Backbone bond lengths (Angstrom), bond angles and torsions (degrees), N, CA, C in turn:
res aa  C-N    CA-C-N  psi(-1)  N-CA   C-N-CA  omega(-1)  CA-C   N-CA-C  phi
1 M - - - 1.460 - - 1.531 109.23 -
2 T 1.317 117.49 129.95 1.453 121.85 -178.61 1.527 109.81 -68.16
3 R 1.328 116.17 131.58 1.466 118.92 -179.53 1.513 110.86 -72.02
4 Q 1.326 115.07 157.46 1.460 120.05 176.35 1.530 109.48 -64.34
5 P 1.323 117.60 147.57 1.467 119.41 173.72 1.527 110.94 -59.53
6 R 1.317 116.20 141.57 1.463 121.87 175.01 1.520 107.77 -100.37
7 L 1.326 116.03 124.00 1.457 121.21 -176.19 1.523 110.64 -117.45
8 V 1.324 115.68 138.43 1.463 122.03 169.23 1.519 108.44 -82.07
9 L 1.331 116.27 135.04 1.460 122.74 176.33 1.526 108.36 -118.35
10 V 1.334 116.36 116.71 1.471 121.25 179.96 1.525 108.58 -112.80
11 P 1.340 118.81 116.42 1.469 119.99 -175.89 1.524 114.14 -66.08
12 G 1.338 118.30 -28.00 1.464 120.96 -177.10 1.516 111.83 93.29
13 E 1.319 116.71 -144.56 1.462 121.82 -178.60 1.530 110.00 -57.79
14 P 1.353 117.67 120.93 1.466 119.56 -176.46 1.518 114.30 -66.11
15 A 1.337 117.73 -26.79 1.459 120.09 -179.18 1.519 112.86 -85.53
16 G 1.313 117.33 -5.26 1.455 121.60 -179.36 1.513 112.51 -93.25
17 I 1.325 115.87 -159.96 1.465 119.72 -176.03 1.526 112.93 -86.02
18 G 1.347 117.91 -6.73 1.449 120.62 -178.00 1.522 114.77 -53.41
19 P 1.356 118.75 -50.91 1.465 119.02 -178.94 1.531 113.72 -59.86
20 E 1.319 117.96 -40.81 1.470 118.08 -179.14 1.526 111.88 -71.45
21 L 1.341 116.73 -30.54 1.460 118.91 174.96 1.527 110.32 -65.15
22 C 1.327 116.54 -37.66 1.464 119.96 176.70 1.526 111.41 -65.17
23 V 1.322 116.54 -37.19 1.465 120.36 176.59 1.533 110.06 -63.48
24 R 1.310 116.87 -43.17 1.468 119.96 177.41 1.530 110.77 -63.57
25 L 1.325 116.42 -38.87 1.452 120.47 177.93 1.526 110.76 -61.60
26 A 1.330 116.43 -38.10 1.463 120.69 -178.68 1.525 113.36 -66.37
27 Q 1.315 117.31 -16.74 1.471 120.32 179.95 1.524 111.94 -76.99
28 Q 1.338 116.96 -11.54 1.455 121.32 -176.69 1.523 110.82 -102.35
29 P 1.334 117.81 125.93 1.470 118.74 173.65 1.523 110.12 -67.65
30 R 1.324 117.51 141.28 1.458 121.24 -177.34 1.521 110.21 -120.91
31 Q 1.321 115.42 138.36 1.455 121.85 176.05 1.524 111.57 -112.28
32 D 1.351 116.68 -8.57 1.461 119.41 -172.24 1.519 114.42 -99.05
33 C 1.342 118.14 -11.93 1.467 119.88 -177.24 1.513 110.44 -165.60
34 Q 1.335 114.99 167.64 1.460 122.66 170.66 1.526 107.65 -111.36
35 L 1.308 116.10 125.02 1.463 121.48 -177.09 1.519 110.71 -103.22
36 V 1.331 115.65 137.77 1.460 121.49 171.20 1.522 107.70 -129.43
37 A 1.322 116.35 118.48 1.465 120.66 178.96 1.524 109.61 -80.42
38 F 1.331 116.36 125.99 1.463 122.43 169.73 1.523 104.91 -94.25
39 A 1.330 116.74 96.77 1.458 118.78 -166.55 1.516 111.20 -162.14
40 D 1.322 114.26 168.36 1.460 121.82 175.97 1.529 109.10 -80.72
41 P 1.337 118.88 117.21 1.469 120.24 -176.76 1.522 113.51 -59.98
42 D 1.332 117.85 -39.29 1.466 120.26 -177.93 1.530 111.37 -63.89
43 T 1.340 116.19 -37.16 1.462 119.35 178.70 1.517 110.93 -67.10
44 L 1.327 117.36 -41.62 1.466 120.28 177.62 1.529 110.80 -63.01
45 R 1.316 117.06 -42.57 1.473 119.78 179.08 1.525 110.75 -65.54
46 A 1.332 116.61 -39.80 1.469 119.67 178.23 1.521 110.74 -63.01
47 A 1.327 116.71 -40.51 1.456 120.00 178.54 1.519 110.93 -64.00
48 A 1.329 116.37 -41.42 1.469 119.89 177.49 1.519 110.70 -61.98
49 G 1.328 115.82 -39.79 1.459 119.04 178.17 1.516 112.53 -64.13
50 Q 1.319 116.95 -40.39 1.464 120.52 177.95 1.530 111.41 -63.01
51 L 1.333 116.28 -34.86 1.465 120.27 -179.00 1.518 112.74 -85.51
52 G 1.326 116.76 -15.07 1.453 119.59 -175.17 1.522 112.79 69.81
53 L 1.350 115.64 33.55 1.454 121.13 -178.32 1.523 110.26 -115.55
54 P 1.337 117.59 149.43 1.462 119.65 179.20 1.521 110.97 -72.53
55 L 1.310 116.11 145.74 1.463 121.12 175.22 1.514 108.93 -151.67
56 Q 1.318 116.34 118.30 1.455 122.27 173.09 1.511 107.65 -117.03
57 L 1.327 116.18 116.54 1.461 121.15 179.95 1.518 109.53 -87.05
58 L 1.320 115.29 129.57 1.451 122.07 -176.56 1.524 110.40 -112.13
59 A 1.327 115.72 157.58 1.461 119.50 169.91 1.521 108.14 -62.70
60 E 1.327 116.32 151.98 1.465 118.80 -170.95 1.516 113.78 -68.66
61 D 1.350 118.11 -14.69 1.462 119.78 177.88 1.526 112.60 -96.10
62 Q 1.339 117.33 1.37 1.455 120.78 178.69 1.527 110.42 -85.84
63 P 1.339 116.94 146.64 1.471 118.63 175.02 1.522 110.50 -74.40
64 A 1.324 115.88 138.72 1.473 121.49 176.50 1.525 107.51 -110.82
65 H 1.314 116.46 108.68 1.454 120.62 -175.19 1.522 113.50 -113.60
66 Q 1.315 116.25 -27.33 1.460 119.69 -172.62 1.527 110.82 -100.46
67 P 1.343 117.30 146.04 1.463 119.53 172.59 1.522 110.89 -56.36
68 G 1.311 115.60 135.45 1.456 120.45 -178.32 1.513 113.50 98.13
69 E 1.345 117.54 -3.30 1.456 120.59 177.55 1.527 109.94 -101.17
70 L 1.321 116.10 140.11 1.463 120.84 -179.20 1.521 109.21 -146.62
71 R 1.322 116.57 126.41 1.462 120.32 173.97 1.530 109.22 -70.05
72 C 1.328 116.00 146.88 1.469 118.72 -175.62 1.520 110.49 -145.34
73 R 1.337 115.41 134.57 1.464 122.34 167.15 1.527 105.46 -105.33
74 P 1.331 118.43 107.94 1.466 120.25 -171.87 1.526 113.45 -65.04
75 I 1.324 115.23 130.93 1.461 123.05 169.00 1.526 105.39 -130.57
76 R 1.300 115.71 103.59 1.466 121.31 -167.34 1.523 112.19 -77.60
77 N 1.327 114.97 136.50 1.461 120.39 170.04 1.520 109.85 -72.78
78 R 1.305 115.20 155.21 1.467 118.95 179.46 1.523 111.04 -75.95
79 V 1.337 117.04 -37.88 1.462 121.22 179.58 1.522 108.95 -127.06
80 A 1.320 116.28 158.20 1.462 121.08 -179.43 1.534 110.39 -63.74
81 T 1.307 115.58 146.18 1.461 121.34 -177.60 1.521 111.30 -82.53
82 T 1.324 115.75 133.23 1.464 122.41 167.36 1.518 106.64 -113.29
83 F 1.320 117.25 112.60 1.462 120.44 -175.37 1.525 110.61 -61.54
84 G 1.309 114.56 132.30 1.459 120.90 -178.51 1.508 114.31 93.16
85 Q 1.358 117.20 -7.34 1.462 120.88 -177.48 1.528 110.11 -131.78
86 P 1.315 117.67 88.46 1.467 120.05 -178.43 1.516 111.77 -64.90
87 S 1.322 115.54 141.68 1.458 120.85 179.75 1.528 109.99 -114.12
88 P 1.328 117.78 127.28 1.469 119.87 174.38 1.526 112.76 -58.48
89 D 1.338 117.80 -22.69 1.462 120.51 179.55 1.530 111.90 -64.07
90 N 1.324 117.34 -21.35 1.466 120.74 -179.11 1.527 112.69 -97.58
91 A 1.327 116.86 5.50 1.464 119.90 -178.28 1.524 111.57 -60.04
92 A 1.334 117.13 -41.68 1.465 120.25 -177.58 1.518 111.18 -62.01
93 A 1.329 117.31 -38.56 1.462 120.36 179.92 1.522 111.26 -68.09
94 V 1.330 117.29 -36.96 1.465 120.86 177.67 1.522 110.24 -62.29
95 I 1.328 116.72 -47.33 1.460 120.88 -179.94 1.526 110.89 -67.97
96 Q 1.328 117.00 -37.70 1.464 119.82 179.39 1.522 111.09 -61.87
97 A 1.334 116.84 -41.34 1.460 119.94 179.40 1.524 110.98 -62.10
98 L 1.333 116.79 -43.21 1.460 120.38 178.86 1.524 111.12 -66.39
99 A 1.331 116.49 -46.08 1.461 120.51 -177.97 1.529 111.59 -65.56
100 N 1.338 116.93 -43.56 1.462 119.80 179.36 1.527 111.38 -65.46
101 G 1.340 115.95 -37.31 1.452 119.47 177.53 1.514 111.83 -65.23
102 A 1.333 116.15 -43.07 1.463 120.15 177.80 1.519 110.92 -62.39
103 D 1.329 116.89 -45.01 1.457 120.18 -178.43 1.528 111.74 -65.89
104 A 1.336 116.41 -34.80 1.465 119.95 177.80 1.528 111.02 -65.55
105 C 1.323 116.61 -33.96 1.469 120.60 176.39 1.524 110.69 -74.49
106 L 1.315 117.12 -43.09 1.465 120.44 179.04 1.525 111.44 -62.05
107 G 1.325 116.55 -32.78 1.460 121.04 -179.63 1.511 114.08 -83.68
108 G 1.330 117.93 -2.47 1.457 121.30 178.23 1.508 115.31 85.14
109 E 1.338 117.15 2.63 1.460 120.01 178.98 1.524 110.98 -71.00
110 F 1.343 115.86 -34.23 1.459 121.98 178.20 1.520 109.33 -125.84
111 D 1.320 115.50 161.18 1.466 121.66 -173.45 1.519 113.95 -104.25
112 G 1.328 118.88 -7.04 1.452 120.89 -179.23 1.510 111.15 -175.34
113 L 1.320 114.95 166.11 1.459 122.09 -174.08 1.522 109.66 -131.62
114 V 1.338 115.81 128.24 1.468 122.51 175.83 1.526 107.34 -117.91
115 T 1.321 116.75 128.37 1.459 119.42 -175.09 1.525 111.99 -125.05
116 G 1.326 114.54 142.53 1.452 121.93 173.78 1.518 110.45 -90.80
117 P 1.327 116.95 -177.27 1.468 120.71 -174.92 1.524 112.28 -77.65
118 V 1.334 115.66 142.95 1.463 121.14 176.79 1.528 109.34 -114.46
119 H 1.319 115.17 165.36 1.462 122.00 -178.68 1.530 107.67 -111.90
120 K 1.330 116.65 100.19 1.472 121.01 -173.09 1.523 111.81 -60.17
121 A 1.337 116.89 -40.56 1.465 119.19 -177.25 1.519 111.47 -63.63
122 A 1.340 117.00 -39.80 1.465 120.27 -179.77 1.522 111.01 -67.12
123 I 1.337 116.81 -37.52 1.462 120.39 179.34 1.526 110.14 -66.06
124 N 1.316 116.94 -45.66 1.465 119.83 179.07 1.521 111.40 -66.84
125 A 1.336 116.63 -36.36 1.465 119.79 176.64 1.523 111.32 -65.53
126 G 1.332 116.25 -23.12 1.458 120.55 176.49 1.519 113.51 -82.20
127 G 1.342 116.57 5.04 1.452 121.21 175.67 1.514 114.73 88.84
128 I 1.345 117.02 15.73 1.460 121.38 -179.07 1.526 108.65 -113.85
129 P 1.323 119.07 112.14 1.466 120.28 177.10 1.528 109.68 -62.59
130 Y 1.324 116.52 124.89 1.473 119.86 -172.74 1.518 108.99 -151.37
131 T 1.325 116.16 125.43 1.466 120.30 177.29 1.514 112.61 -107.54
132 G 1.341 117.11 -24.06 1.452 119.64 179.26 1.515 110.71 169.16
133 T 1.325 115.46 157.46 1.465 120.21 -179.16 1.521 111.34 -68.16
134 T 1.323 117.33 -36.78 1.466 120.18 178.46 1.524 110.11 -56.86
135 E 1.318 116.69 -45.09 1.461 120.83 -179.51 1.534 110.90 -67.02
136 L 1.329 116.52 -39.60 1.463 120.39 178.71 1.527 110.76 -60.90
137 L 1.323 117.09 -44.66 1.463 121.07 -178.16 1.524 111.04 -68.37
138 A 1.331 116.91 -39.07 1.461 120.12 178.25 1.519 110.83 -63.04
139 E 1.331 116.69 -39.98 1.463 120.66 179.95 1.520 111.44 -64.78
140 R 1.334 116.91 -41.07 1.463 119.85 -179.03 1.526 111.27 -69.93
141 A 1.328 115.90 -34.88 1.468 119.91 -179.84 1.518 112.08 -84.95
142 R 1.337 116.83 -14.50 1.465 123.05 -179.73 1.531 111.23 56.19
143 C 1.327 114.50 52.38 1.462 118.91 178.83 1.522 109.27 -149.70
144 P 1.332 117.85 153.77 1.467 120.46 175.66 1.518 110.48 -72.42
145 V 1.311 116.54 145.97 1.454 120.86 -179.09 1.525 109.86 -133.10
146 V 1.321 114.41 166.78 1.462 122.13 177.84 1.520 108.22 -132.02
147 M 1.328 116.07 138.11 1.453 120.73 175.94 1.528 109.68 -89.25
148 M 1.333 115.26 125.14 1.462 120.87 174.16 1.520 109.08 -124.35
149 L 1.322 116.58 135.58 1.450 121.35 169.47 1.526 108.18 -111.02
150 A 1.316 115.57 141.47 1.456 118.85 -173.34 1.523 110.35 -146.25
151 N 1.318 114.60 147.41 1.463 122.44 167.33 1.522 107.35 -139.57
152 D 1.320 117.43 -164.33 1.464 119.61 -177.93 1.523 112.54 -75.57
153 I 1.333 117.44 -8.67 1.468 121.22 -176.46 1.523 111.97 -98.48
154 V 1.325 116.52 -43.45 1.467 119.84 -171.32 1.524 110.27 -153.82
155 R 1.329 115.34 152.28 1.462 122.51 172.15 1.519 107.16 -116.95
156 V 1.337 116.63 127.13 1.460 121.16 -177.70 1.523 109.45 -124.23
157 A 1.333 116.23 119.38 1.464 122.18 173.27 1.517 108.79 -102.80
158 L 1.334 116.77 151.30 1.456 121.97 -172.82 1.532 111.49 -116.41
159 V 1.334 115.26 133.70 1.464 120.47 173.99 1.521 110.16 -76.30
160 T 1.332 117.36 -42.15 1.466 122.26 172.74 1.517 107.54 -122.95
161 T 1.326 116.90 154.96 1.468 119.22 -175.59 1.525 110.87 -115.93
162 H 1.314 117.68 -96.34 1.459 120.47 -172.12 1.526 110.50 -98.68
163 L 1.337 114.43 75.47 1.458 121.53 178.19 1.523 110.16 -122.06
164 P 1.337 117.51 148.70 1.467 119.05 168.88 1.523 109.35 -59.40
165 L 1.316 116.65 146.65 1.458 120.38 -174.88 1.528 111.92 -58.73
166 R 1.331 117.52 -36.82 1.465 120.12 -178.07 1.533 112.15 -67.90
167 A 1.342 117.97 -14.56 1.466 120.81 -179.74 1.524 112.65 -96.92
168 V 1.326 116.98 -7.56 1.465 120.06 -171.95 1.524 112.09 -64.73
169 A 1.329 117.74 -49.37 1.463 120.62 -173.95 1.525 111.47 -57.86
170 D 1.323 117.83 -41.58 1.458 120.82 -179.23 1.523 111.92 -68.58
171 A 1.324 116.75 -24.86 1.468 120.68 -177.60 1.524 112.32 -82.22
172 I 1.325 117.54 -14.86 1.461 120.79 -178.72 1.529 108.47 -88.96
173 T 1.299 115.52 89.45 1.463 122.23 178.38 1.524 109.37 -102.47
174 A 1.321 115.79 165.19 1.462 119.78 178.39 1.529 110.29 -60.63
175 H 1.331 117.19 -41.79 1.463 120.86 -179.72 1.523 110.65 -62.59
176 Q 1.349 116.44 -47.00 1.460 120.46 -178.38 1.522 111.23 -62.81
177 L 1.318 117.08 -45.06 1.459 120.15 -178.51 1.523 111.20 -64.94
178 Q 1.315 117.17 -45.05 1.460 119.58 179.61 1.524 111.11 -61.51
179 Q 1.320 116.85 -41.67 1.459 121.19 179.20 1.524 111.14 -61.52
180 V 1.332 116.80 -45.07 1.467 120.73 -179.85 1.525 110.53 -63.30
181 L 1.318 117.69 -43.94 1.464 120.90 -179.10 1.523 111.43 -64.32
182 E 1.314 117.34 -39.93 1.462 120.11 -178.98 1.526 111.59 -72.09
183 I 1.322 117.59 -41.25 1.466 119.97 177.59 1.529 109.85 -64.24
184 T 1.317 116.68 -41.62 1.468 120.22 178.94 1.518 110.78 -62.43
185 R 1.330 116.76 -44.46 1.467 120.36 179.29 1.524 111.17 -60.27
186 R 1.334 117.17 -47.42 1.468 119.99 -179.34 1.524 111.64 -61.80
187 A 1.321 117.18 -39.18 1.460 120.32 -179.69 1.529 111.36 -67.27
188 L 1.320 117.30 -39.26 1.458 120.08 177.59 1.528 110.39 -62.81
189 Q 1.309 117.34 -35.22 1.461 120.56 177.03 1.523 111.57 -74.84
190 Q 1.338 115.88 -48.79 1.456 121.95 -171.49 1.516 113.12 -73.07
191 D 1.335 117.52 -43.77 1.459 121.98 -173.16 1.525 112.90 -99.26
192 F 1.321 116.94 -39.43 1.456 120.15 -177.71 1.531 112.41 -92.11
193 G 1.333 117.34 -9.76 1.445 120.40 177.29 1.513 115.05 70.70
194 I 1.346 117.26 29.00 1.460 122.39 -179.97 1.526 108.06 -98.61
195 A 1.306 116.88 111.51 1.465 120.89 -171.76 1.523 112.88 -63.62
196 E 1.329 116.88 -46.57 1.467 121.87 -178.33 1.529 109.16 -128.05
197 P 1.326 117.53 79.79 1.466 120.16 -174.86 1.520 113.31 -66.92
198 V 1.317 114.80 142.97 1.461 122.59 173.97 1.525 107.40 -104.25
199 I 1.330 116.07 120.74 1.465 121.42 -174.77 1.525 109.31 -115.62
200 A 1.331 116.06 125.12 1.457 121.70 173.27 1.526 108.71 -87.48
201 V 1.319 116.67 134.41 1.465 122.37 -179.32 1.525 108.49 -115.72
202 L 1.326 116.36 122.14 1.454 120.56 -179.83 1.527 110.53 -81.62
203 G 1.317 116.04 150.49 1.451 120.48 168.99 1.515 109.92 -76.23
204 L 1.313 115.99 164.37 1.462 120.47 177.19 1.522 111.49 -81.79
205 N 1.314 116.88 -40.85 1.454 122.15 -170.99 1.531 111.67 -96.33
206 P 1.346 117.15 164.16 1.466 119.46 174.20 1.527 110.60 -55.05
207 H 1.329 115.28 139.98 1.472 121.58 -179.59 1.528 111.97 57.48
208 A 1.358 115.92 27.48 1.470 121.61 -178.21 1.523 111.35 53.57
209 G 1.336 116.31 36.98 1.453 122.17 175.14 1.512 115.42 90.53
210 E 1.337 117.43 -13.15 1.491 120.48 -179.94 1.527 111.12 49.16
211 A 1.375 114.65 54.25 1.466 121.45 177.97 1.536 112.86 56.50
212 G 1.328 115.75 34.82 1.453 120.58 176.50 1.508 115.24 95.27
213 I 1.323 117.79 -9.55 1.465 120.82 -178.71 1.528 110.92 -69.87
214 L 1.329 116.47 -36.81 1.466 120.89 -175.79 1.536 112.57 -105.90
215 G 1.304 117.04 15.16 1.461 121.21 -179.46 1.509 110.21 140.17
216 D 1.332 116.45 150.73 1.462 119.50 -173.70 1.528 114.05 -113.79
217 E 1.338 118.53 9.11 1.469 119.94 179.55 1.528 111.51 -62.43
218 E 1.327 116.77 -35.09 1.465 119.52 177.84 1.527 110.85 -62.21
219 I 1.322 116.92 -45.44 1.464 121.66 -177.12 1.522 111.73 -71.03
220 N 1.327 116.77 -41.22 1.459 120.41 -171.46 1.531 114.43 -89.29
221 V 1.331 117.74 -25.16 1.466 120.34 -175.15 1.528 111.97 -122.55
222 I 1.328 116.92 -58.01 1.473 120.12 -168.26 1.529 111.96 -68.73
223 E 1.317 116.99 -50.33 1.462 119.48 -177.08 1.525 112.84 -63.59
224 P 1.338 120.81 -43.08 1.470 119.55 178.13 1.534 113.06 -60.32
225 V 1.331 116.91 -40.13 1.466 119.46 178.24 1.523 110.23 -63.85
226 M 1.323 117.02 -43.48 1.459 120.22 -179.13 1.531 111.08 -64.94
227 R 1.326 116.84 -39.57 1.472 119.28 178.22 1.529 110.81 -61.91
228 Q 1.320 115.59 -44.31 1.464 119.66 -179.32 1.526 111.04 -61.29
229 L 1.333 117.01 -45.60 1.464 120.26 -177.65 1.524 111.88 -69.66
230 R 1.327 116.53 -31.66 1.468 118.18 176.99 1.525 111.30 -63.93
231 T 1.320 117.24 -32.51 1.473 119.42 177.80 1.526 111.17 -66.26
232 Q 1.339 116.60 -17.40 1.469 121.70 178.05 1.525 111.75 -97.25
233 G 1.339 116.42 9.51 1.448 120.47 175.68 1.510 115.60 91.37
234 R 1.335 117.56 10.29 1.463 119.44 179.30 1.533 110.08 -77.44
235 H 1.328 115.06 140.98 1.466 120.71 -179.93 1.533 108.76 -97.08
236 L 1.315 115.99 93.58 1.458 122.70 -175.87 1.524 109.43 -119.20
237 V 1.347 115.46 137.29 1.465 121.92 179.55 1.523 108.07 -119.42
238 G 1.338 116.87 128.52 1.452 119.00 178.15 1.515 112.12 130.84
239 P 1.351 115.62 -164.44 1.472 126.93 2.54 1.528 112.07 -68.80
240 L 1.338 114.55 137.59 1.454 121.89 -174.95 1.521 111.13 -105.40
241 P 1.336 117.71 145.94 1.462 119.84 170.88 1.528 110.05 -62.86
242 A 1.307 116.30 130.96 1.464 119.97 -175.35 1.523 112.64 -66.79
243 D 1.330 117.71 -24.40 1.460 118.50 -175.06 1.528 113.21 -76.39
244 T 1.344 117.94 -12.85 1.464 119.66 177.92 1.532 113.01 -122.28
245 A 1.325 118.08 -9.40 1.464 120.45 -175.18 1.525 112.88 -65.70
246 F 1.334 117.02 -24.89 1.460 120.19 -175.44 1.533 113.05 -94.28
247 L 1.318 117.78 10.07 1.464 119.04 175.12 1.529 109.07 -60.76
248 P 1.329 117.68 137.87 1.472 120.27 -174.27 1.515 114.25 -52.69
249 Q 1.342 117.51 -40.65 1.464 118.96 -178.51 1.519 112.06 -66.74
250 K 1.340 117.39 -27.21 1.462 120.36 176.61 1.520 111.02 -79.98
251 L 1.323 117.31 -41.04 1.461 120.25 -177.96 1.516 112.00 -60.03
252 R 1.310 117.03 -30.27 1.462 119.62 -179.63 1.530 112.27 -61.90
253 G 1.318 117.02 -19.36 1.455 120.25 179.42 1.515 114.52 -94.84
254 F 1.337 118.16 0.18 1.462 122.30 -176.79 1.519 110.58 -117.34
255 D 1.325 116.04 145.80 1.467 120.95 171.51 1.523 111.60 -91.91
256 A 1.329 117.05 -20.55 1.466 121.76 176.44 1.517 108.24 -163.95
257 V 1.323 114.57 158.99 1.461 122.20 175.70 1.522 107.41 -119.15
258 V 1.338 116.32 130.75 1.463 120.83 174.52 1.526 107.84 -101.88
259 A 1.340 115.01 116.08 1.464 121.52 179.63 1.520 109.62 -100.17
260 M 1.320 115.93 150.76 1.460 120.10 -175.61 1.527 112.88 -78.17
261 Y 1.336 116.82 -27.74 1.466 118.48 -179.08 1.526 109.92 -151.01
262 H 1.308 114.55 165.45 1.457 124.53 -170.30 1.529 113.32 -50.34
263 D 1.323 116.41 -57.32 1.459 119.49 -173.21 1.523 113.06 -85.40
264 Q 1.311 117.52 7.33 1.458 119.97 172.86 1.526 110.55 -82.71
265 G 1.332 117.19 -38.73 1.450 120.10 -175.31 1.516 115.63 -108.77
266 L 1.324 117.53 -31.17 1.458 119.02 -170.61 1.524 114.93 -75.12
267 P 1.341 120.98 -32.17 1.468 117.79 176.16 1.527 112.47 -59.18
268 V 1.327 117.17 -38.20 1.462 119.87 178.96 1.525 110.40 -65.65
269 L 1.324 116.17 -45.38 1.460 119.42 178.99 1.522 111.89 -60.11
270 K 1.318 116.25 -45.67 1.464 118.80 -176.53 1.524 111.41 -69.88
271 Y 1.316 117.65 -33.19 1.465 120.15 176.13 1.528 110.43 -66.50
272 S 1.333 116.46 -35.28 1.461 119.96 -175.66 1.519 113.04 -77.96
273 G 1.336 118.31 -12.04 1.460 119.36 179.40 1.509 112.12 165.89
274 F 1.336 116.34 67.90 1.463 121.58 -175.19 1.521 112.40 -64.70
275 E 1.344 117.05 -40.59 1.460 120.14 -173.19 1.520 112.21 -64.13
276 Q 1.328 116.69 -32.81 1.463 120.23 -177.87 1.529 112.92 -97.39
277 A 1.320 117.33 2.23 1.465 119.96 -176.18 1.528 111.31 -75.04
278 V 1.332 115.14 148.46 1.459 121.11 176.81 1.522 109.08 -132.56
279 N 1.328 114.89 159.38 1.463 123.18 179.51 1.526 107.58 -109.16
280 I 1.323 116.85 118.74 1.463 121.99 -175.39 1.531 108.94 -113.99
281 T 1.316 116.49 132.38 1.464 120.71 175.44 1.521 108.28 -95.87
282 L 1.325 116.57 109.71 1.456 121.77 -179.79 1.531 110.18 -87.30
283 G 1.313 116.56 144.99 1.460 121.27 174.55 1.513 115.29 103.48
284 L 1.338 118.06 -12.37 1.461 120.58 178.35 1.534 110.36 -74.20
285 P 1.338 118.00 159.56 1.465 119.93 176.71 1.528 113.13 -71.07
286 Y 1.304 118.39 -5.80 1.466 124.31 179.60 1.527 107.58 -140.20
287 P 1.325 119.25 157.51 1.458 119.86 176.72 1.527 111.98 -74.75
288 R 1.322 115.38 135.11 1.464 121.21 172.73 1.519 108.64 -129.54
289 V 1.323 115.62 126.40 1.453 121.48 179.31 1.526 108.10 -130.20
290 A 1.329 116.21 135.27 1.461 121.97 -178.98 1.524 109.53 -123.19
291 V 1.302 115.06 162.20 1.459 120.30 172.03 1.531 108.83 -68.30
292 D 1.316 114.83 155.46 1.468 119.81 179.42 1.528 110.19 -106.27
293 H 1.311 115.99 52.30 1.465 120.14 176.17 1.514 108.90 -156.85
294 G 1.306 115.36 170.22 1.450 120.99 -177.36 1.515 113.28 -91.77
295 T 1.330 115.01 -166.12 1.460 120.96 -174.59 1.523 113.21 -75.99
296 A 1.340 116.99 -18.94 1.474 121.84 176.98 1.526 111.37 47.25
297 L 1.325 116.30 55.44 1.468 121.05 -175.71 1.519 112.41 -56.30
298 E 1.334 116.43 -31.81 1.464 119.44 -178.39 1.523 113.02 -68.65
299 L 1.347 116.38 -17.16 1.464 121.00 179.17 1.525 113.03 -101.21
300 A 1.327 116.86 -13.52 1.461 120.95 -169.94 1.525 111.87 -60.59
301 G 1.318 115.23 132.09 1.457 121.84 177.51 1.510 114.94 80.31
302 K 1.323 117.57 3.00 1.469 120.81 -176.40 1.526 113.37 -104.35
303 G 1.322 116.66 -6.57 1.454 119.45 179.00 1.510 114.72 74.28
304 L 1.331 117.34 18.87 1.464 121.13 -176.12 1.522 113.07 -102.62
305 A 1.330 117.95 -10.28 1.462 121.32 -174.09 1.525 110.94 -73.06
306 D 1.335 114.95 138.74 1.462 121.85 179.42 1.531 109.27 -81.97
307 P 1.337 118.85 121.83 1.468 120.41 -177.45 1.522 113.92 -86.76
308 A 1.337 118.48 5.15 1.469 120.79 -170.99 1.524 112.50 -58.75
309 S 1.342 117.90 -40.24 1.462 119.69 -177.83 1.519 111.30 -66.81
310 L 1.324 118.28 -39.77 1.467 120.14 177.66 1.522 110.45 -66.71
311 F 1.322 116.92 -42.57 1.465 119.33 177.40 1.521 110.26 -58.05
312 A 1.341 116.35 -44.08 1.462 120.42 179.80 1.520 110.99 -65.94
313 A 1.342 117.39 -38.76 1.464 120.84 -179.77 1.527 111.16 -61.56
314 V 1.325 117.31 -43.38 1.463 120.64 178.77 1.525 110.77 -65.08
315 S 1.319 116.78 -44.07 1.468 120.12 -179.99 1.527 111.06 -61.81
316 H 1.340 116.86 -44.22 1.463 120.40 177.79 1.527 110.79 -61.83
317 C 1.324 116.94 -47.56 1.460 120.64 -175.78 1.526 110.74 -64.00
318 A 1.323 116.94 -40.85 1.465 120.37 178.08 1.522 110.55 -62.78
319 R 1.316 116.38 -41.99 1.471 120.26 179.77 1.525 110.97 -66.24
320 F 1.336 116.76 -42.81 1.472 119.82 178.81 1.531 110.64 -63.02
321 A 1.342 116.29 -43.65 1.471 119.82 -178.54 1.529 110.38 -63.75
322 A 1.319 117.19 -41.05 1.459 120.78 178.76 1.533 110.64 -65.17
323 Q 1.334 116.10 -38.76 1.455 120.87 178.96 1.524 110.76 -63.74
324 R 1.321 116.86 -41.82 1.469 120.20 179.50 1.529 111.00 -67.36
325 K 1.346 116.80 -39.84 1.461 119.60 179.40 1.517 110.44 -65.68
326 L 1.323 116.61 -34.83 1.468 121.24 -179.36 1.515 112.01 -63.89
327 H 1.338 115.76 -33.79 1.467 120.81 -175.11 1.515 112.41 -109.44
328 A 1.322 117.06 11.85 1.472 120.27 -179.70 1.538 110.72 -68.07
């Protein structure tokens, strides 16, 4: 009998809502995976105390059968956590948890990685240059990756991510676009189990350039790449005007939408179902799924944070890991 996928669970910023979301997750019995939190035990216990929920931390080789039990690989914070007040002194522990989790997946010890929200300013204030977890994981795996956000309505992959708008057009090269389309296609096959994915590709400019009147990136970059990939059997639709591509009747014909920049695709996704949305890193040798929200420091320790995104992230990651094991 194939064993359940083993997933690393990293709460993220200890002063944020990540630890309490993990405590809420521990209250649910799971049949789809085995979770091991790479985290500070005292912070998890403090979060459980704030919520008034039971939490028994187990060694990572112990079976967790009862609600309130969670396996844990301790990664100690340098200073005690005060919810709502991130400390740069704990930046090293946050990065260590992410790095150790990634390395455990790369080494085959674990089958996937689920991550909570981190606080970039606190990490940088702690003396660690950090732009994002996606970039950190790509660097450790030494491979190109693509950011995809997904919910039950739509999956959106991004050609560019966190760039100023004036820099976007220059960043959309034929090489970059082709790489994103190919990584997205492989992930839809490998993780989502879609044999022949249909991918909608948005134009960069209004009305997808209006035949060059409103911009020529579609003519000079996007369309040539799509033509080339279609000759290789790829099912690509577009380039489509972004203002109509997300109509429900059109989305039913696509397995994913590739947007040219962050705020072209993600506002629609978040409007259609923010609470259940997850952030997926495509292209890694293992599945990684993150919550699609921030640290919410103003909510930390108050029991008000919605755990739906973390629950969805674990379910997605477990399903992706099982899919990869099935076809390994």
